[in-house]
C-alpha positions as CSV (number, residue, x, y, z in Angstrom):
1,M,-2.3,66.4,108.2
2,D,-1.8,64.8,111.6
3,I,0.4,66.9,113.9
4,R,1.0,66.1,117.5
5,F,3.3,67.7,120.0
6,L,4.0,66.6,123.5
7,T,5.6,68.9,126.1
8,T,8.0,68.3,128.9
9,G,8.8,70.8,131.6
10,R,7.3,74.3,131.9
11,V,6.5,74.8,128.3
12,P,3.8,77.4,127.8
13,E,0.6,76.0,126.3
14,A,0.7,78.5,123.5
15,A,4.0,77.0,122.4
16,R,2.3,73.8,121.2
17,A,0.0,75.8,118.9
18,S,3.0,77.8,117.7
19,A,5.0,74.6,116.9
20,E,2.0,73.2,115.0
21,T,1.8,76.4,113.0
22,A,5.5,76.4,112.3
23,V,5.4,72.8,111.1
24,R,2.4,73.5,108.8
25,A,4.3,76.5,107.3
26,A,7.4,74.3,106.7
27,L,5.4,71.6,105.0
28,A,3.2,74.0,103.0
29,E,5.2,73.4,99.8
30,T,5.1,69.6,100.0
31,D,2.8,67.6,97.7
32,A,2.7,64.6,99.9
33,S,-0.7,63.0,100.3
34,T,0.1,61.4,103.7
35,V,1.7,63.6,106.3
36,S,2.2,62.6,110.0
37,V,4.2,64.7,112.5
38,Q,5.1,63.7,116.1
39,G,7.1,66.2,118.1
40,T,8.2,67.2,121.5
41,L,8.9,70.5,123.1
42,T,11.1,70.4,126.2
43,L,12.2,73.1,128.6
44,S,14.9,72.0,131.0
45,P,14.4,73.1,134.6
46,D,18.1,74.0,134.6
47,Q,18.0,77.5,133.3
48,T,21.8,77.9,133.6
49,L,22.1,75.8,130.4
50,P,23.0,77.9,127.3
51,R,20.1,76.3,125.4
52,P,17.5,74.8,127.8
53,A,14.7,74.7,125.2
54,L,14.5,71.8,122.7
55,A,12.1,71.3,119.8
56,Q,12.0,67.9,118.0
57,A,9.9,66.6,115.2
58,S,9.6,63.3,113.4
59,V,7.8,63.7,110.1
60,T,6.6,61.1,107.7
61,L,5.8,62.2,104.1
62,D,4.3,59.5,102.0
63,G,6.4,56.9,103.8
64,R,9.6,58.9,103.8
65,S,10.9,59.9,107.3
66,L,12.5,63.1,108.4
67,R,13.8,64.0,111.8
68,V,14.7,67.5,112.9
69,Q,15.6,69.1,116.2
70,A,16.8,72.4,117.5
71,A,18.0,73.7,120.8
72,A,17.8,77.4,121.8
73,P,17.7,79.7,124.8
74,T,13.9,80.0,124.6
75,V,11.1,77.7,123.3
76,D,10.0,80.2,120.7
77,E,13.6,80.4,119.3
78,A,13.8,76.6,119.2
79,I,10.5,76.4,117.3
80,A,11.7,79.0,114.8
81,L,14.9,77.0,114.3
82,L,12.9,73.8,113.9
83,Q,10.8,75.4,111.2
84,D,13.9,76.6,109.3
85,R,15.5,73.2,109.5
86,L,12.4,71.3,108.5
87,S,11.9,73.7,105.5
88,V,15.4,72.9,104.3
89,R,14.9,69.1,104.7
90,V,11.6,69.2,102.8
91,A,13.2,71.3,100.0
92,Y,16.0,68.7,99.8
93,L,13.4,65.9,99.5
94,R,11.5,67.7,96.8
95,A,14.8,68.2,94.8
96,S,15.8,64.6,95.1
C-alpha cells in the first residue's frame, strides 16, 4: 500500500503519520490488491477561519478512484473526519 501525504502550512510532522494511520484503518476492510493514496494536509495561516485545517485524499483501489476531503478547526479533527468519510466510501464500493 503506497500512501503519501504532503503538507502545507504549519502542519505538525506527527499529523502526517496520523493521517497515514487513519487511511490504513479506513482501508483495512478492502480486498483490493493495488492501493495508492495521495493526500494533502493543509493548515491555513488565517486562524480566524472556522475550519482552517483541511485533509484531502485521492485513493485508487484496483483502478477505481475515490476522493475525500474534510475541513475542521484542527488538523487532528480533519484527519478523523477524513477517516470516517473514506470508510463510508470504501464500504459503498464494496457493496456495489
